[in-house]
C-alpha positions as CSV (number, residue, x, y, z in Angstrom):
1,M,138.7,310.6,156.8
2,L,142.1,312.6,157.0
3,Q,144.2,312.7,153.8
4,L,148.2,313.6,153.1
5,I,148.7,313.8,149.3
6,D,152.2,314.8,148.4
7,A,152.6,316.4,151.8
8,Q,156.0,318.3,152.2
9,K,157.1,320.5,155.2
10,R,160.4,322.3,154.7
11,Y,161.8,325.0,157.5
12,T,163.7,328.0,156.9
13,S,166.9,326.4,158.1
14,G,167.0,324.1,154.8
15,V,165.1,320.9,157.1
16,C,163.0,318.8,154.7
17,A,160.8,317.4,157.8
18,L,158.3,315.6,155.6
19,Q,159.2,314.8,151.8
20,N,155.8,313.6,149.3
21,V,154.6,311.8,152.3
22,A,151.0,310.6,151.0
23,L,148.8,309.0,154.2
24,T,145.1,307.8,154.2
25,A,143.1,307.6,157.1
26,R,139.6,306.3,156.6
27,P,137.1,306.1,159.3
28,G,137.7,302.8,161.7
29,D,141.1,303.6,161.2
30,Y,143.7,302.7,163.7
31,L,147.5,303.4,162.7
32,S,151.1,304.0,163.9
33,V,153.9,305.6,163.0
34,T,157.5,305.1,164.0
35,G,160.8,306.7,163.7
36,A,164.2,307.9,165.7
37,S,164.2,310.6,166.7
38,G,164.2,313.6,164.2
39,S,162.4,311.2,161.3
40,G,159.8,313.7,161.3
41,K,157.4,312.3,163.8
42,S,156.4,315.7,165.3
43,T,156.5,317.9,162.6
44,L,153.6,314.9,161.0
45,V,151.5,315.4,164.3
46,H,151.8,319.4,164.0
47,I,150.5,319.3,160.5
48,L,147.7,316.1,161.2
49,G,147.0,318.1,164.3
50,L,146.5,321.4,162.7
51,L,148.9,323.5,164.5
52,D,151.3,323.9,161.7
53,T,151.1,324.3,157.9
54,L,152.4,322.0,154.8
55,T,155.0,323.8,152.2
56,A,153.1,322.1,149.7
57,G,150.8,319.5,149.0
58,Q,147.8,318.8,150.5
59,Y,146.0,318.2,153.8
60,L,142.2,317.2,153.8
61,L,140.3,316.7,156.7
62,G,137.1,315.5,156.3
63,G,137.0,316.3,153.0
64,V,137.8,320.2,154.0
65,E,141.5,321.4,152.7
66,V,143.0,322.6,155.0
67,A,145.2,325.3,153.6
68,R,142.0,327.3,152.7
69,L,141.3,327.9,156.0
70,S,141.8,331.2,158.3
71,P,143.3,330.7,161.3
72,Q,140.3,331.3,163.1
73,A,138.3,328.2,160.9
74,R,141.6,325.5,161.1
75,A,141.2,326.6,164.8
76,R,137.7,325.4,165.2
77,L,138.1,322.6,162.4
78,R,140.5,321.3,165.4
79,G,138.5,321.3,168.1
80,A,135.4,319.6,166.2
81,Q,137.2,316.8,164.5
82,I,140.7,316.3,166.3
83,G,141.0,314.8,170.4
84,F,145.1,315.5,171.2
85,V,147.0,313.1,173.8
86,F,149.9,314.2,174.6
87,Q,153.3,312.6,176.3
88,Q,153.2,315.5,178.8
89,F,148.6,315.5,179.5
90,R,149.2,319.2,179.6
91,L,146.1,319.4,182.3
92,L,145.4,322.4,184.0
93,P,147.1,321.7,187.8
94,G,144.6,324.6,188.9
95,L,141.2,322.2,187.9
96,T,140.1,319.0,189.2
97,A,139.7,315.9,186.4
98,L,136.5,316.7,185.9
99,E,137.1,320.3,185.3
100,N,140.1,319.0,182.7
101,V,138.0,316.9,181.0
102,A,135.1,319.7,180.7
103,L,137.1,322.4,179.4
104,P,137.1,321.8,175.7
105,L,133.6,321.9,175.6
106,A,133.4,325.0,177.9
107,L,135.8,326.6,175.1
108,Q,133.0,325.1,172.4
109,G,130.3,327.4,174.0
110,V,129.1,323.6,175.4
111,P,126.3,324.8,178.6
112,R,127.6,324.0,181.8
113,A,124.7,321.4,182.6
114,E,126.2,319.8,179.7
115,R,129.1,319.6,179.7
116,R,129.7,318.6,182.7
117,H,127.2,315.7,182.0
118,R,129.2,314.6,178.9
119,A,132.9,315.4,181.5
120,A,131.9,313.0,183.8
121,A,130.5,310.2,181.4
122,A,134.3,310.6,179.5
123,L,136.2,310.5,182.7
124,A,133.7,307.2,183.5
125,S,134.7,305.6,180.6
126,V,137.9,305.6,181.4
127,G,137.5,304.4,185.0
128,L,137.9,307.3,187.0
129,T,134.6,308.4,188.2
130,D,136.3,308.2,191.8
131,R,139.0,310.4,190.9
132,A,136.7,313.5,189.6
133,R,137.5,315.7,192.2
134,H,141.4,315.2,192.3
135,K,143.5,317.8,190.9
136,P,146.5,316.3,188.7
137,G,149.1,316.5,191.7
138,Q,147.5,314.2,193.2
139,L,146.7,311.5,190.6
140,S,149.7,309.2,189.1
141,G,151.0,309.6,185.8
142,G,149.0,306.7,184.6
143,Q,145.8,308.0,185.6
144,Q,146.9,311.8,184.1
145,Q,147.1,310.4,181.1
146,R,143.7,308.7,181.3
147,V,142.5,312.1,182.0
148,A,144.2,313.4,179.4
149,I,142.4,310.4,176.9
150,A,138.5,311.2,178.4
151,R,139.4,315.3,177.4
152,A,140.4,314.0,174.1
153,V,137.1,311.9,173.3
154,V,134.5,314.4,175.3
155,T,134.2,316.6,172.5
156,R,133.3,313.9,170.1
157,P,135.8,314.1,167.5
158,C,137.0,312.5,164.4
159,V,140.0,311.4,164.7
160,V,141.9,310.3,168.5
161,L,145.9,312.3,167.7
162,A,147.9,309.9,171.0
163,D,151.6,311.6,169.9
164,E,154.1,309.3,172.8
165,P,151.5,308.7,174.6
166,T,153.0,306.0,177.4
167,A,156.4,308.0,177.2
168,G,157.6,308.1,181.2
169,L,154.9,305.7,182.0
170,D,155.8,302.4,183.8
171,P,154.9,299.3,182.3
172,A,151.0,298.7,184.1
173,A,150.4,302.5,183.4
174,A,151.7,302.7,180.0
175,G,149.3,299.4,178.8
176,D,145.8,300.6,180.4
177,V,146.7,303.5,178.1
178,L,146.8,301.3,175.4
179,A,144.3,298.9,176.0
180,L,142.2,302.5,176.4
181,L,142.9,303.2,172.7
182,D,142.6,299.6,172.0
183,A,139.2,300.1,173.4
184,L,138.2,303.4,171.5
185,H,138.8,302.0,168.1
186,R,136.6,299.1,169.0
187,S,134.1,301.5,169.6
188,G,134.7,303.4,166.2
189,H,137.3,305.8,166.7
190,T,140.6,306.4,164.0
191,I,143.1,306.2,165.9
192,V,146.4,307.7,164.9
193,L,149.2,306.3,167.0
194,I,152.8,308.4,167.2
195,T,155.6,306.5,169.0
196,H,158.6,305.6,169.7
197,D,157.5,301.6,170.9
198,R,157.3,299.1,168.4
199,Q,155.2,297.5,170.9
200,A,152.5,299.7,171.0
201,A,152.6,300.2,167.5
202,A,152.2,296.4,166.9
203,R,148.8,297.1,168.6
204,A,147.5,298.8,165.7
205,E,145.9,297.5,162.4
206,R,148.1,299.8,159.6
207,R,152.0,300.7,160.4
208,L,153.9,303.0,159.3
209,Y,157.7,304.6,159.3
210,L,158.8,307.5,159.3
211,E,162.6,308.1,158.3
212,N,164.1,311.8,156.9
213,G,161.0,312.5,156.3
214,V,160.3,309.5,154.2
215,L,157.5,308.0,154.7
216,S,156.9,303.8,154.3
217,G,154.6,301.1,155.5
218,D,151.3,300.0,155.0
219,T,149.5,303.3,153.9
220,E,146.7,301.3,152.1
221,G,145.3,300.2,155.2
222,R,145.5,296.4,155.3
223,R,143.4,295.5,158.4
224,R,144.2,292.6,160.6
225,S,142.2,291.4,163.9
226,L,143.2,292.9,167.6
């Protein structure tokens, strides 16, 4: 599904954010990555999400070596293979929940009727059918994050990349978001959860830890029952 091999990321400032990282996520895996501020989590998210490139090493996504692709090809691969859930939701305030969820499909050229149908189904899967016509400002933080999850899966990606998805949410809303990620995993999605919350991380089958750009933990996928 995705694989990092001796991955390194060094910035022009001289900071080495990732050091010889090896990571493999197979279809259906649920893994979490924790670490302190400055440990390299944001850099790892950007690399896995094809928003940045490695200084050295390899990144293979769906068997494709990312470094060999043009920026346009990387963007197409990102849209097809990766579903993003961000801490800040990143919903467009002028669009309804349904329109926000349908937007990635519009960018892929999916016909209007089909994208509305798929967006409505995605909203139903997160329990927000009755909020389809609401704009983000009319939704709570937890509801906005659920819309963001629906948007992440509407394109039927291979990997859902969740970057601090519960940060800033109250405990009840955070629990709802994590339960949705659990449900996505049970339905067959590959989940990569980046979080500072050890309790949230413990829900994953595989738990990894970043410190000073070095990844440690269960990198080979020892499974447990949820």
